[in-house]
N, C-alpha and C positions, 0 to 999 in steps of 0.2 A: 647367692647365695653358695652356696657350696654344702648339698649336703650327701652324696655319693657321689666317687671318681665314677664320669662318664666313659663307659665304654664301648666298644662298634657293636652295633647290634646288626643281626640280619639285614633289617630297611635301613643302614648307614653304609654297609657294604655294597648293597646294587646299586647306592647314590652316583650319577655322575660327576663331574666337577664341568661345570656350560663357563661356555670362554668366546666372547663374541658371538655371531650369529648361529658357532657348532659346540657341538658336544665334542668335548677330549677324550683321546684314550686313556684317561686316568682310572690306574686301578681303585678298586673297592677301599683295601687296607692304604693305601696314599691321601684319597679322601678324608675319612677318618681320622686320619694325621691331621693333614689341615685344620679339620674344625674344633683339632684343640687349641688352635692358637687363641681361639676365642671362646673355647670353656669356660662353665659359670666355675668362678672362683672368690669365696666366701669363709662362710663357719667352717672349719676343719672335722673328717672324720679319721677319729684318732682309733688303731689299729687296738695299741695298747703292747709295751715292750718293760720288761724291767731296765730297773735303774743301772747302769755298767758299774762295776765293784769302785772303780777305782774315780767314780764322783763322791761317794760316800766316803771315803776315806779323805777327800781330799784336806778337807782344813776340819776345827773342830769349832766348827761356827756356832753362836748361843741363838735358840729358838728368841726372835722378839715377840715381846710383851705389852700384852695392852694397857696402854696410859691412864684407863678408866671403862667405865659403861661406855661410852662413847664410841669405841674400839680400838682402831691402830694406826690414828693418822699418823703422820711422820714428815718434817720440813729439815731441809740441812741449808746450805747456804741461801742458793735463790730459787729451790724448786720443793713444790708446795706436790705434797700428794694428794691423788682426787679421790678415788675410790678411796671410804673409810673404814672396812670390811678384814676385820683380821684373819691372814691368809690359814686355809685349811690345810690339814694333811692330808695328803693322797694318796693311796696304795702305789706300791713300783710301780704298777701297768697302768696305770692313768693320770701320769701327771699331766697337768693340766686341768685333766676336769677338776671341777670343784676349787678349784683356786686361780686360773688364769685370769686379766684384762687386757684386751689388747683392741685395737681397728676402731678411734679416734672421730669423735665429732663436736664441737662448742661450737655456740654465739654466744654474744653480748646486748641487752634489752636495750634497743634503741633509745626510751626513755628511763635510763636506768644503766649506770657504766657501773657499779656496783654488783648489781647483776648479773650472772653466769649462767648455764647451762651446760653440761656437756654429756656424754656419754658415751660406752663403751659395747661391745662385745664381752660377754661378763660371765661367768662358768662358775660363782662362788655358789650356785646349786645345783652345781653338778654336771649342768649339758649347757650350751649357750642361752642365753640371754640377753635383753637391751638392757642391761644399766644405765642408771642417769642418775645425773650430780648435781647439782645448785650450790652456787656459793651467794651470800647477800652480802658481802664486803670485797668486789676485788679479789678475789679466788687467793684472799690468806686462810679461809678458812672453807672446811665445804661440808654437805651432809650426801648424801647417796644411798641407794633403792635400786631396784630390779622393778622394770616397768610390767602394770600388768597384766601381762600377756599368754597366760597360760593355760586359757580360752578364750576364744572370741564368740556374741550370738547376734542374732541367731546363726546356725550350723549351716555348714557350706550348699550340703546337699537334700534340703529339708529338717535335717535334725533342728533339737532346742538350741544346741551346740556345738562348736569342735575344740576340740582339744590336740595344742600342738607341742610335739616334738623340740622341738627350740624355736630359738629368735635371733635376731642379730642383721648386721649391715644399717647402723644406729643413722639418722638423722636429725638434727635438733635447728629450729631459725624461729625467732620472735617475728610476731607482726607489727604493721606499723603501731599501736597502742602496746606494745607490752606482753600481749599474751603468746605463753613459747607453746610450743608444736614439737613434736617428735613421732619420726615415719619408720618404722620398724619392719623389717620382713619376720614372717612365722613361715615355720617349715616340719615337713615331717620325716624324716630319716627313709623311710622308705625300709628296704629290704636290710638296711644294718641295725632297723629296730626288731624287734620282738614279734611288732604286728606293729600295724597301719599300712599308709597308704602314701602318697608323693603330691600330697595335700601343697601349696605354696599360695603366701600373698601379704599384701602390704597394707599396713593398717596402719593411721595417724592418729595420737592419743594430745589431750591438749591439757593446759594446766594455767591458772588465772594467777597461783601465787607465785610464781619464780622458780618452779621446778620441784616444789615441795609434794605436792599433793598431782594426782592426771587424770582424769576422764576415764570413762570405764563402761564399757568396752570398747577399744578400740574402732577405729570408724573404717569401716572396708574400703580402698582403692580400689584394687583388684584383687583377687584372687579366684584359684582353680581348685577344683577336688582333686586333680591325680589322677584321674580315671581315663584320660585320654580323651573324652569324649568333645570336647571343646578344645582341641588342637592344641592345648598348651603342655610344653612337661616341666616347663619349670619358670618364676617369676624369680626375678636375680636383685639385684646391683639399683636399688631405687636410689632416688636421690629428689633433694624437695626442698624449693626455694620461694619466697613470698615478695610480691611486691608491696614497699613501705611507701613508697615515692606518696607524699600527700596529697600535691596534685595528678593521681593518677586516677583515670575514668576505672582502672581495676586495685585500687587500692586492696591490699588485705586480701588481695586472690592470691592462693594459695593454688601452686606447680609441684606435681610429683611426675616425677619421669624413671623409667625400668626400660632394664632386658626383657623379651618376653622368649623364650628361645620355645622352637617347635617340640614337639614328639622324641625327634631319634636327636636334638639337639646338633641339627648342619644349619641351622638360619634364628637370630633374634635380633626380630625387631625391634626402635628404639620405640615404646610406646609411652602418652602422654594423656595424663588427666588433670584437672582443676576444681577446686572447692570456691565456691561463691558465699560460702553461708559457715565459715570458722569450720571446715575438713567436718560436715553433718552428712552431708552429699557430693556428689563429684561428678563432672561430665566427661566421658568420655572421649576425647578428641580421638584416641588412636593410634597407630603406627605412622611415624612423623620422621624415621629417615632418611625415609625418600629412594629417589633415583634419579642416577644420572649416569649414560653410558661410560663415559670416557672416567671418573671415577671410579665404579662398580664395575668392571667388565666381567666378573668371575664371580662366582657364587657354587654355593655346596649345596645345593635344594630342590635344584631343577630350575628355579624362577627367574623369566628371563633376564637377561643380562643388562645391567644395568643396576638392578635391585639391591639398595644398600642394606643386606640386610643380617652380614657378621660383623658384630658391633659388644664393645667392652665397654664398660664404667660413663654414663653416659652424666652429663654432671648439667645442670638448669640455671642458671642466676639473669637477672632482670636490670634494664638500662634505668637509667634516670627515666627518659621518654616514656618508658612502663614497654618500650619493646621484650620478649622474651628471649633470649637467646639457649639452647640445646647443644653440649659439646659433646663430643664422641671420639674412643676411638675405633675406629674399622678396617676391615679384616679383607673386601672386596676388590683392593687395589691389585693390579700387575706387578709380580718382582719375579728374577727368573728363577729363581727356588721353588715357587709353587704354583708351576701348572704354564708358566708363561714365556714366552720368546725371552731372550734375554741374558743376559750373566747367570749364570747359573749359580754363582755364590750370594745377591742381591737377595737380602731379605726384610726389607724393609714394610711399616703399614703407615696408615696416612689415622691422622685427627680432621673430624671434618664438623660442620658446623650447620644449625637451619636455624632459620630467624621466623619470629613471628611479632606480627605487629595489630593483630585483633586479640591479643591477652589469650593465648592460646587455641583459639580454634583452627585455624590455618597454619601452616609452615610452609614458607617457600623450601626449595630444593637444597640439597646439602654443598657446601660450599667447602673447598679444601682450606686447611689452615696452615698444617705442614708435613711432614711425612718427620715418623720417628722412624728406631731401633731398636726393637724390644730387648731386657734384658735376660742376658743366654741364658741355655739347658743347662740344669742343673746335675740330672745322673752325670752329663756326660764332664765336668770339669770337677764334681767334688766327689760321685758317685753312689748320691745320695738324693731320693726325694721324686721319684722317675714322674716325668709327665709336667714338671712344673720349671717354673724360671726361679732366679734365684741371685745371690750379690755376692760372688767368690771372692774371696780374699786373696790380694795378691804378698807373696807366692800361697799358690793353691793350697787352700788346706780344708775341715770336713769343720770350722768353727763357723759359719756361715752357710745353713742349709734351710736354712728357712725362703719356703715361695715368697716371689717380689714380680707386682708388674708397672709398667708405666700409664699412667693415665691423667689428662687433661683437668686444667682447675680455668675457667673463664672469670673476667671481672669488666665492668664496663666503666670508664673514666668521664664519656660525654655519650651524647647519643653517638657521635660517629668514632669518635677511640676506644677500643675495644683492647682487651690483651687473653692471650692465654699462654700458660704454663703450661708446659709435661717436661718426661724425661725421658732422653732418649741414650740407648748407647752409643751412640757415633753423635760426637758434637764437637764441637776447636779442640777441646782438650786430650780426644782420643782417636779424631780425626789421624789417620797417620799422613795425609799431605800436610798438616795445620804440627799439632806437638805432639800425640801421643803416639802410640805402633797400635791400629786395634784397626781390623778389614774384616767385612762380613765374610762367611764360610757358608754361605745354605743355609740345610735345615738339619735337625733332628731323622733321618729315615723312618727310626721308632719315636719319637714321640711327638713331629712336628714342629720342635723352636728350636730358638734360632741358635747360631752357633759362631764362632768368633777366632779370626786370627788374633791372638795378644790377651788371650784372657789367662787375667795369672802372676801375668808378667806385671814389674813393675816401669810404674812410666807408662802401661801398656792402658787395655779396655779397661774403661771408667765410664758410670752413667754418673749425666751432668740435667739440670734442670733448664730447660729454654724458652725460651717466651717466642713467641708470634703476635705480631700486631695489627692491627687495622683502623685502618684511618675514615673508612667512608661506612664507619658502619655494618662492618659484617660481609660485604660484596667480594674484598680482595683482601689480602693477608702477607704481609710479609713473608709469612714462609710456603706461602701456595708455590712459590716458584723458583725457591731455593734449598739448598738439601740441608738437612740437619747439622750436616759438619761442618757451616758455617755460620749460621744463625749463631746471636748473641744468649751467653752462661747468665744465668739469674744466680749462682752462684759462682763463688773464687775457691782458688787452689790456694794446696800449703806449697810447702818443700816438693815432696811428692805424689803424684796425680791418687784422685784419690776418688770414690765414688757420693755420690750424691742421691739421693732418690726419696719417693714418697713425700712429695710435697704438700703444700696449701696455702692460696694467695688469699690476701684480701686489699680493701681499700682501705690506706686514710683518711681521715676527716680530712685533712689536708690537700689529698689526692695522691697519695703515693703507694705504690706497690712493694704490699712487706710480704714477704715467701716465708714461713718455715721448713726445715726439711732435715732427715736424717744425711748426716755425713762423718766421712772416714778422714777427713784433712789432720786429723789431732793428731799429735804423738804417731806411736803404731799403731790404729784403729784401721789401717788399709788394710795390715798382716794381721794383726791379733785378732780380728774381726768383731773388735767393740767398736762400738756406737756413738757419735753424739748428734747435736742438734742443732743447729746451726738459721741465724734468723740473718733476712736480707730486707734491707730495705733501698727501692730503688726512687729514682726522680733527683738530678743534680749529682751530687755526690755520693755515692751507693756506701752503705754503711753493710758490714757483717760482724753478727755480734751471737756469740758462742753461749748458747743458754745452759748448757749442763751443767753443772757444778762442778760433775765426773765422768768420764767413760762408763758405757754399760758394758758388763761384759756378756761374751754369748750364751746364749737359756738351754734352761734344758727342758722347758717344757713340750708337751706334744713332739718328745723325742724320738730322732731318726737310727740309724741301726748305729750311729756311732755315739750316742747319748746328747748329741747337741741338739736345740728344737728347731722343729719345722714348719712353726706356725707362728705369727704375729700380727695375724690382722691383714688387711688391705693395705690401706690408707690413712694419714695423719688429718689432724684437723688445728683450725687458725678463725679465730677471730678478730679483729681491730676495735675496742668501744669507742661509744661517741667523743670520750677524752683522749682519745689518740693511744690510747694502754692496748699493747699487741698481746693476747693470751692463746701460745701455741700449748696443743694437748698433745700428748705422745703416750705410744705405749713404755717404758722404763726395764730396764731388767736389774736393777740396782740391787735387789732385795733378794736375800735365800730363800729358796722353800726346801719343806722338809715332808720325810714321806715315816713310813713304820715300819716294822717288819709284821708280818698278821700270821708267818708260820712257823710258829714255837717259842720264840723268842720274844720278851719282856715290849709287847705292843706299845706301853706307856713311856719309850723311850726315842724322841724323838731321830732321826736322821737325816743329816743332811744331805740333797738330793741335787746340788748346785743353785740355780736363777733364776727367776720366774717375772714374768709380767705384771705389773701395776700401772697404776696411770696417774701422771706427772704432768705437772704447769708451771709458769712463771709466767710475769706481768713485765713488759719493758715499752717504755715510754717512748711511741715514734715521736721524733720531733717533726713538726710540719714544714 
């Protein structure tokens, strides 16, 4: 969960990059740049900008009206709005605050396919909260609210309570008995607030009525006062999984994993805890990302070479044999552009996985799932969103400048057969030796983010969703020895090569891998910056479905200097119910947003300010 932009501190400037058995003469500034590759990446801190005049003059768009006291639900041909509140009018300097929803999660009750619980970053109350939505009729109608996380009790440092500035990074999951759980990150905004500190924590809530109400206060999985005494700079990007196996010795055990940054943000080992009493108390397993000199020869905090402690986006999943897996992005590998010998254009990183066979009490060492190439540096190709990767259009424009990153999702077909899906900017559709016209070109020395030849070119660079498979319980992977440019893509392509990103995968009851993702293969999405959602069903004859019934226009919440949005969350969601219906859930920018003039003019007259994000879903039956 990103609270503030991480800047180089005096401590960072003095830290060496450690490689092999020798300390390399890498400058402090360069080392600070390298660490930006795995910096925190969650809810945005928005400085505030006025709305460009061209937006408010774009069209005479009518403001939506509520359909009744239930709020502003809407549905189109096949898509249903999940969050139900009417969109607030925010002042021109705070578009997104008070109105936006993004970064989704969803699960389906294993005992009742009609009961779905979803969640999202939710700004309806002014700053980020953990929004929660529930349906009792298979996703046709929804209720929605904000999780009760204004404060937790007892406080962190001995007080009766701790009041939090904001929340986010939502995760929902059901246990085997149909009880719903919601993990949410709470944090203080530090120097961006008028007072407060840098505290952060992960809290879990429980619902016995399908998501309509939740336990209070949240159960603390991990928390830090932010004073530095515990060595923690930030707790970030948690994920949760629950063992639903009926015959498992760990049935209903709740697993939570997160990134735990040190004080100067030069390391973030993957950290793990579990609960056997429905979230009341937590066993702290601790750091699990492991040690391997071959996989992790470099680091940024002075740890011994081999320490795998520069990570991102950990995700936990459980196999049918009760084995627990945690898959994550890792940045301790060597590439020629990051302090190692070799081709200075190379800028790949790696997906690693660790496994527990004793219910999360201990984990084996890391295993390489695949290499991947991150999305390109945004400011190099669009002139906006410094320090972030994004998904540029082709040809280049400022219509797609929101930050984005690739991440892994795992699933277990059997105790032996596993699959991990992940995004990569180099793939069989962009690899210059295959279909595309894209090649790595090192990193931007000012941001530490990836550069490529072919960004913004038609049929040039484009992101894909790839898969790597294990047939021996995670010991070896098809992507472990193959480059990402030859691995199979889950997505297909249209007449023009296009970007696919922000996916999620789940298994159908019939054993098929189902994956949703943002997709620009339709019409002129790749050039216009519009977005659609696709669903891919693997196994046998792959099937591809266009989920969105209308392309989503570029949005204007949390605007950059051009007026286009810089933040749409960090991930999307999918769950397949026991009835075989897939439920993708995503931020959708089809709805207009409005502002008002607070200075002199009639403030009652709404002004069209572009488009903003609400949460939408659809139900798609997956064939066995």
